[in-house]
Steps between C-alpha positions, in 0.01 A plus 500: 500500500603577857270674744727803528520541121120471477458771767747726319319447168157565655633813673642629171171432316297671774732799504487534120119480501478758778729744321308455175171573677653805667613633162163443329265615778572877473443492125172315542387727781526807277318346205182680404550818705475835320807670654814369334847476636768647280662251267824693535630548851714801418501793264735782420492836333704795386360852544709617202340254256217658302318170435528409869355842581194426283469154658520651849226747411265242353559258788430762766211656305324165442550409867346832599191485276453128581466584872151654470422455870815681616422867567856594398466339155352803320748753636786254441405453133482879456842545665651229280373679189648829621838340570540278191322701226605829346245780536415471129438125538283562806286742296469250216394226742241730661358593157474131406319425826249784452426388146492121551394461866783251547840495668750680276797302630348156438265606217224303669226516761634209703836380631725234342616198698846489342739737329845501346720766345756463221740750343420553131744771392637849545600808308493880513532501880207267560448128560193294426375213711218259420269428792302177467192473721320170558132517593424168666647156540504197278575431136238745367588802715480829313829684445546867412818693433600860564797684354658727760749769403742632763753780512850352537623791714213533752357146457155662506234335286421749224240304298278194526289350225342165421739296285397408149 
């Protein structure tokens, strides 16, 4: 093999190895850290979609109660309840909290690490969404579900109850 071909081959191998290392290094650097980068780089929403409305509420509410060291977290969670829940639902949540000494939105005393919302049906002017909360990581993480009923006209959450 000629000297120039050997140099070209070695340059190509070195360049390939360098690019491979550059691609792997960021992934390895983030391994083991608690904060996680989003797996999805974009998201979208529709303020007219009742299930999206429930998802927006739970996402913002969980973010707010998760941020225990942020002085705005408590007032933010209260404001989110006032905006997303009907007055009757707010009263029901408050009664649950007085009776059970637990959060009436999450039906728990702690905060989940993951959540998802799925549409489960509608009728008589209301839609129902199923909120799935995951309490920890790994294969044995506990999962709870909440059925959330919303008014199709106002999009306000009118009822929340643990799913059976």
